[in-house]
PAMIBA-187179 format. One record per residue (C-alpha): x, y, z; residue in three letters; residue number from 0. Coordinates in steps of 0.05 Angstrom, whole numbers, always signed. Each point is the difference from the previous one (the first is absolute). Last residue first. Example, Ala and Ser with C-alpha at 12.3 -4.5 7.8 and 13.67 -1.06 7.14 Angstrom:
ATOM      x      y      z residu num
ATOM   +273    -21   +143    Ser   1
ATOM    -27    -69    +13    Ala   0
REM end
This chain:
ATOM      x      y      z residu num
ATOM   -557  +2984  -1632    Lys 105
ATOM    -69    +41    -17    Ala 104
ATOM    -43    -56    +22    Gln 103
ATOM    +41     +5    +69    Val 102
ATOM    -18    +70     +4    Glu 101
ATOM    -67     -8    -27    Gln 100
ATOM    -20    -41    +59    Pro  99
ATOM    -19    -78    -14    Leu  98
ATOM    -67    -21    -22    Asn  97
ATOM     +8    +16    -74    Leu  96
ATOM    +65    -47     -3    Thr  95
ATOM    -42    -59    +19    Met  94
ATOM     +3    -30    +77    Thr  93
ATOM     +9    -64    +24    Glu  92
ATOM    +73    -11    +14    Met  91
ATOM     -1    +64    +47    Ser  90
ATOM    +66    +30    +22    Asp  89
ATOM     +2    +27    -59    Ser  88
ATOM    +70    -17    -39    Leu  87
ATOM    +31    +58    -33    Pro  86
ATOM    +15    -37    -45    Pro  85
ATOM    -36    -47    -36    Thr  84
ATOM    -33    -64    +32    Asn  83
ATOM    -61    +18    +43    Trp  82
ATOM    -15    +58    -45    Pro  81
ATOM     -9    -35    -62    His  80
ATOM    +20    +38    -63    Leu  79
ATOM    -21     -7    -67    His  78
ATOM    +49    +47    -40    Ala  77
ATOM     -3     +3    -80    Ala  76
ATOM    +45    -25    -59    Ile  75
ATOM    -26     +8    -67    Glu  74
ATOM     -2    -49    -56    Gly  73
ATOM    +23    -11    -75    Arg  72
ATOM    +39    +72     -6    Gly  71
ATOM    +60    -32    -15    Asp  70
ATOM    +12    -32    +64    Asn  69
ATOM    -57    -23    +46    Ala  68
ATOM    +10    -74     -6    Val  67
ATOM    +75     +2     +7    Glu  66
ATOM     -3    +52    +60    Arg  65
ATOM    -50    -46    +34    Leu  64
ATOM    +47    -56     -5    Val  63
ATOM    +59    +36    +28    Gly  62
ATOM    -43    +26    +57    Ala  61
ATOM    -17    -72    +16    Ala  60
ATOM    +69    -21     -7    Gln  59
ATOM    +28    +61    +48    Pro  58
ATOM    -46     -6    +49    Asp  57
ATOM    -19    +69    +21    Thr  56
ATOM    -60    +16    -42    Ala  55
ATOM    -35    -68    +13    Val  54
ATOM     +1     +9    +79    Gln  53
ATOM    -23    +73     -9    Tyr  52
ATOM    -58    -25    -41    Thr  51
ATOM     -8    +19    -71    Thr  50
ATOM    -62    +20    -41    Phe  49
ATOM    +16    -23    -74    Tyr  48
ATOM    -41    +42    -48    Thr  47
ATOM    -14    -33    -64    Pro  46
ATOM    +23    +18    -71    Arg  45
ATOM    -47    -53    -44    Val  44
ATOM    +10    -13    -75    Gly  43
ATOM    -30    -62     -3    Leu  42
ATOM    +67    -36    -13    Arg  41
ATOM    +45    +37    +49    Asp  40
ATOM    -59    -13    +56    Phe  39
ATOM    +14    -74    -12    Phe  38
ATOM    +78    +16     +3    Ala  37
ATOM    -15    +42    +59    Ala  36
ATOM    -33    -61    +37    Leu  35
ATOM    +58    -48    -18    Arg  34
ATOM    +50    +48    +35    Arg  33
ATOM    -41     +9    +55    Leu  32
ATOM     +9    -65    +21    Glu  31
ATOM    +65    +19    +34    Gly  30
ATOM    -37    +43    +48    Ile  29
ATOM    -28    -66    +32    Asn  28
ATOM    +70     -5    +37    Lys  27
ATOM    -15    +59    +50    Val  26
ATOM     +9    -23    +67    Thr  25
ATOM    -17    +25    +70    Val  24
ATOM    +39    -39    +59    Asp  23
ATOM    -19    +54    +50    Gln  22
ATOM    -43    +63     -6    Arg  21
ATOM    -64    -29     -8    Ser  20
ATOM    -77    +22    -10    Arg  19
ATOM    -12    -62    -43    Tyr  18
ATOM    +24     -8    -77    Trp  17
ATOM    +44    -56     -7    Asn  16
ATOM    +21    +17    -70    Asp  15
ATOM    +22    +70     +9    Glu  14
ATOM    -39    +49    -41    Glu  13
ATOM    -10    +28    -71    Thr  12
ATOM    -72    +21     -7    Asp  11
ATOM    -19     +4    -65    Ile  10
ATOM    -23    +56    -42    Ser   9
ATOM    -40     +2    -67    Val   8
ATOM    -41    +62    -23    Ile   7
ATOM    -42    -11    -63    Val   6
ATOM    -19    +52    -49    Met   5
ATOM    -45    -13    -54    Val   4
ATOM     -1    +49    -63    Asn   3
ATOM    -59    -18    -45    Asp   2
ATOM    -45    +51    +28    Ser   1
ATOM    -80    -12     -2    Met   0
REM end
């Protein structure tokens, strides 16, 4: 049995009022990532923050993500919802894999 154990931690960083919406989307919860990041720092955990379009395009939320991931403390990845990420899908009920490849590539 190996003494090496690897744990992968990923966190979906999404809008507060998570439902399939294009309006009135807020991202105030992202500020709480600072507390979580401090906990991870104590444990020596380097998480991946999967980030939605709304989080990435909000200056304050994006700043928090840069802060909690700086100096190699974490990494930022994409977690895109097709119903509110450009180019917008006509369907509010689909997932990315159901879209035509051309739209996925955009």
